[in-house]
C-alpha positions in Angstrom: 99.4 23.9 -25.0 100.1 19.8 -25.7 97.6 18.4 -24.5 94.7 21.0 -24.5 92.3 23.3 -27.4 90.8 26.5 -27.1 88.0 25.5 -29.2 87.3 28.6 -31.8 84.4 27.2 -33.6 81.3 30.1 -34.0 83.2 31.8 -31.5 82.9 34.9 -32.5 80.9 37.3 -34.6 81.0 39.1 -37.6 81.7 43.0 -35.3 84.7 40.5 -34.1 83.7 40.1 -30.0 83.1 37.2 -28.6 80.6 35.1 -28.4 81.8 31.6 -26.7 84.8 30.1 -24.8 85.7 26.3 -24.4 89.1 25.4 -23.1 88.8 22.2 -22.8 91.2 19.0 -22.8 91.7 17.1 -26.3 91.1 13.9 -24.5 89.2 14.3 -20.9 89.5 10.4 -20.2 93.1 9.4 -21.6 94.5 12.8 -20.7 96.5 12.3 -17.6 97.6 16.5 -16.7 96.1 18.8 -15.1 94.6 20.7 -18.1 95.3 24.3 -18.2 95.4 26.7 -15.3 95.2 29.9 -14.0 92.3 32.5 -13.4 89.4 32.9 -15.6 87.0 34.3 -13.8 88.5 37.5 -12.7 87.5 41.4 -12.4 87.9 41.3 -16.6 86.1 38.5 -17.6 83.1 41.7 -17.6 84.8 42.8 -20.7 83.6 40.1 -22.2 80.6 41.7 -22.6 79.0 39.3 -25.4 79.9 36.1 -23.8 76.9 33.6 -24.4 78.3 30.3 -23.2 81.7 29.5 -21.7 82.2 25.7 -21.3 85.7 25.5 -19.1 85.1 21.9 -17.8 88.0 19.9 -16.5 91.0 21.8 -16.0 92.8 23.8 -13.4 91.6 27.4 -13.4 91.6 28.6 -9.7 90.6 31.8 -8.2 87.1 33.4 -6.8 84.6 33.3 -9.1 84.8 37.7 -9.0 81.2 39.8 -9.0 82.4 41.0 -12.5 80.5 38.2 -13.5 77.2 39.3 -13.5 78.3 41.9 -16.0 77.5 38.8 -18.8 73.9 39.8 -18.9 73.6 37.5 -22.7 75.2 34.3 -21.4 73.3 31.5 -21.7 76.0 28.5 -20.4 78.5 29.0 -18.0 80.0 25.4 -17.2 83.3 25.0 -14.8 82.8 21.5 -13.7 86.6 20.4 -12.2 88.2 22.8 -11.8 89.9 24.3 -8.5 88.0 27.4 -7.9 87.6 29.0 -4.1 85.1 31.2 -2.2 81.8 31.2 -2.8 78.8 32.5 -5.8 79.4 35.6 -6.0 75.7 37.6 -5.6 76.1 39.0 -8.6 75.5 35.9 -10.2 72.0 36.0 -10.5 71.3 38.7 -12.9 72.2 36.8 -15.7 68.6 36.2 -16.1 69.2 34.4 -19.5 71.0 31.8 -17.6 69.4 28.5 -18.7 72.8 26.5 -17.3 75.0 26.5 -14.3 77.5 23.5 -14.1 80.3 24.1 -11.0 80.4 20.9 -9.5 83.5 19.3 -8.0 84.8 22.4 -7.9 85.7 23.7 -4.7 83.3 26.2 -4.1 82.4 27.2 -0.5 79.4 28.8 1.2 75.2 29.2 0.9 73.4 29.5 -2.4 72.7 33.4 -3.4 69.5 33.9 -1.7 67.9 35.7 -4.8 69.2 32.1 -6.8 65.3 32.0 -8.0 66.3 35.6 -10.1 67.8 33.5 -12.5 64.0 32.7 -14.1 65.4 30.7 -17.5 67.6 27.7 -15.8 67.1 24.8 -16.6 70.1 23.0 -15.4 72.3 23.8 -11.8 74.4 21.5 -11.0 76.3 22.6 -7.6 77.5 18.5 -6.8 80.5 17.0 -4.8 82.1 20.8 -3.7 81.9 19.6 -0.1 81.9 22.5 1.3 79.2 24.4 0.6 76.6 24.5 3.1 73.6 26.6 4.6 69.7 25.9 3.3 68.3 26.1 0.3 67.0 29.5 -0.1 63.3 30.0 -0.5 63.8 31.4 -3.7 65.0 29.0 -5.5 61.6 27.0 -5.6 60.7 29.4 -8.4 63.0 28.1 -10.9 59.7 26.7 -13.1 62.0 25.7 -15.7 64.8 23.8 -13.5 64.3 20.4 -15.0 68.5 19.7 -13.2 69.2 20.0 -9.6 71.8 18.5 -8.3 73.6 19.8 -4.9 74.9 16.0 -3.9 77.9 15.8 -2.0 78.3 19.3 0.3 77.0 20.1 3.4 73.7 21.6 2.7 71.0 21.5 5.4 67.6 21.9 7.0 64.3 20.6 5.2 63.4 20.2 1.9 60.1 23.2 0.8 56.8 22.5 -0.1 57.5 24.9 -2.7 59.6 21.6 -4.7 55.9 20.9 -5.7 56.4 24.7 -7.9 59.2 22.6 -9.8 57.2 20.8 -12.0 59.2 21.0 -15.5 62.3 18.7 -12.5 63.6 15.8 -14.4 66.8 14.6 -11.9 66.8 15.5 -8.3 70.0 14.6 -6.8 70.4 15.5 -2.9 72.0 13.3 -1.6 75.1 13.4 0.5 74.1 16.2 2.3 73.1 17.1 6.5 69.2 17.6 5.3 66.5 16.6 8.2 62.3 15.8 8.0 60.6 14.2 5.2 60.5 14.8 1.2 57.2 16.5 1.1 53.6 15.1 -0.6 54.1 17.4 -2.7 57.4 16.1 -4.6 54.5 14.0 -6.8 53.5 17.0 -8.8 56.8 16.9 -10.5 55.4 14.4 -12.7 58.3 14.2 -15.4 61.0 13.2 -12.0 62.4 10.6 -13.2 65.9 10.4 -11.2 65.8 11.0 -7.7 68.2 10.3 -4.6 68.8 11.3 -1.5 71.0 9.1 0.2 
């Protein structure tokens, strides 16, 4: 494809299995096409069981994220921001206990954050910003993500209050919640997040 590349650097292991997958524009700033298109998170994704990194940001991939994503038990990074996905985050996503980065902002997702999001015990980055139609309250289990450093839920339809349990996220550096429908006040327990340097709530 003329204006994109498939980065295969360190893509395969010695046994020939794929460990990393990256589809990106050659020049995301100056490239005005729509990027690569197609369904990338269908049921067949389950066949790539050894994947550790998926980076498919800034393209035009579409379709729902199939429950089969939960079979990628070695996945460390799932980054697919700025695409044309549909549907909700499948509950099976919470099986990925090695996942450290989940980046799916501006990807046209809808619905709630999975109730068992807190089972992603290794998660350090959770970016779901600007999906517009994601909604519901922040699951209580999210406050169990004690390794979380960056949380961006901005520009969605989330509601409810911010739990006092947010104080559990002591390693949090970035917290962006603006552009939603939260009510109440920020709990004083947020003061336990001593590493917090970016806070945006409007």
